C-alpha positions as CSV (number, residue, x, y, z in Angstrom):
1,M,74.3,19.3,91.6
2,V,73.6,22.9,90.7
3,A,71.3,21.9,87.8
4,G,68.2,20.5,89.1
5,D,68.6,19.9,93.2
6,G,66.5,22.9,94.2
7,A,70.1,24.2,96.2
8,L,69.8,27.5,94.6
9,P,66.5,29.7,93.0
10,A,66.1,29.1,89.5
11,A,67.4,32.7,88.2
12,V,70.5,32.0,90.1
13,R,70.8,28.7,89.0
14,E,70.4,29.7,85.1
15,D,73.1,32.5,85.6
16,V,75.5,29.7,87.3
17,L,75.2,27.5,84.5
18,L,75.6,30.1,82.0
19,L,79.0,31.2,83.7
20,V,80.5,28.1,84.3
21,S,79.6,27.2,80.7
22,E,81.5,30.2,79.2
23,L,84.4,29.6,82.0
24,V,84.8,26.0,80.9
25,T,84.9,27.0,77.3
26,N,87.3,29.3,77.8
27,A,89.5,26.8,79.8
28,V,89.3,24.4,76.9
29,R,90.1,26.8,74.1
30,Q,93.2,28.2,76.2
31,V,94.3,24.5,77.0
32,G,94.0,23.7,73.3
33,D,93.8,20.1,72.3
34,D,96.6,18.9,74.3
35,S,94.8,15.5,75.6
36,G,97.1,15.7,78.8
37,Q,95.5,18.4,80.2
38,S,92.5,18.7,82.5
39,L,90.2,20.8,84.2
40,R,88.0,20.9,87.8
41,V,85.1,22.7,88.5
42,D,84.6,23.4,92.3
43,L,81.1,24.7,93.9
44,R,80.9,26.1,97.5
45,F,77.7,26.8,98.8
46,W,76.6,29.3,101.6
47,P,73.1,30.1,102.6
48,R,73.3,33.2,100.2
49,R,76.1,32.9,98.3
50,V,77.4,30.3,95.5
51,R,81.4,30.2,94.6
52,V,82.3,28.4,91.4
53,G,85.8,27.8,90.3
54,V,87.1,26.5,87.2
55,V,90.7,25.2,87.5
56,D,92.9,24.2,84.6
57,Q,96.5,23.3,84.5
58,R,97.8,26.3,82.6
59,T,100.2,28.3,85.2
60,R,100.6,31.9,85.5
61,V,98.0,32.7,82.4
62,R,95.9,35.7,83.4
63,P,92.5,35.6,81.3
64,V,91.9,38.9,79.8
65,R,88.6,40.5,79.0
66,A,88.6,41.0,75.6
67,R,86.8,44.1,74.0
68,L,83.7,43.4,72.3
69,Q,83.1,43.7,68.7
70,R,79.6,44.3,67.6
71,D,79.2,41.3,65.2
72,E,81.5,38.7,67.0
73,L,80.4,35.4,67.9
74,G,83.2,34.6,70.8
75,G,85.0,36.6,73.2
76,H,81.8,37.3,75.5
77,G,82.8,34.9,78.4
78,L,84.5,37.3,80.8
79,F,82.2,40.2,79.9
80,L,79.3,38.0,80.9
81,V,81.4,37.2,84.0
82,D,81.9,40.6,85.0
83,Q,78.3,41.7,84.5
84,I,76.5,39.1,86.1
85,A,78.8,37.9,89.0
86,D,79.0,39.9,92.3
87,R,82.5,39.2,92.5
88,W,85.1,37.4,90.4
89,G,89.2,36.9,90.0
90,V,91.8,34.9,89.3
91,S,94.3,32.8,91.3
92,H,97.1,30.9,90.6
93,T,98.3,28.0,92.2
94,A,101.5,25.1,91.6
95,S,98.6,23.2,89.6
96,G,97.4,25.7,87.8
97,T,95.2,28.5,87.0
98,C,91.5,29.2,88.8
99,V,89.1,31.9,87.5
100,W,86.2,31.7,89.8
101,F,83.0,33.9,90.5
102,E,80.5,34.3,93.2
103,I,76.6,35.2,92.9
104,E,74.7,36.3,96.2
105,F,71.1,35.6,96.2
106,A,68.3,35.9,98.6
107,G,67.9,33.1,101.4
């Protein structure tokens, strides 16, 4: 797993964990309290890149990066993804929506 096995440099690992936390939180908020829904976190590693996708069962929902207000506690998820990740996007399949990001790092 990403959190402690040494597969990623420490700084990258911290960024990945932060962004995964933000995307999972967004997905849970979007799905609401429908206990029949699920989500999945996909990880893919390359020698100098990691890609993470958070997949939920929403179909055709396009996450939108909110305009941040100075004193708001929430709404920072996609802003952080946009600022930290090298690339990110949204893809849709028959089974749901995937918000993904990639972070590159020195090998």
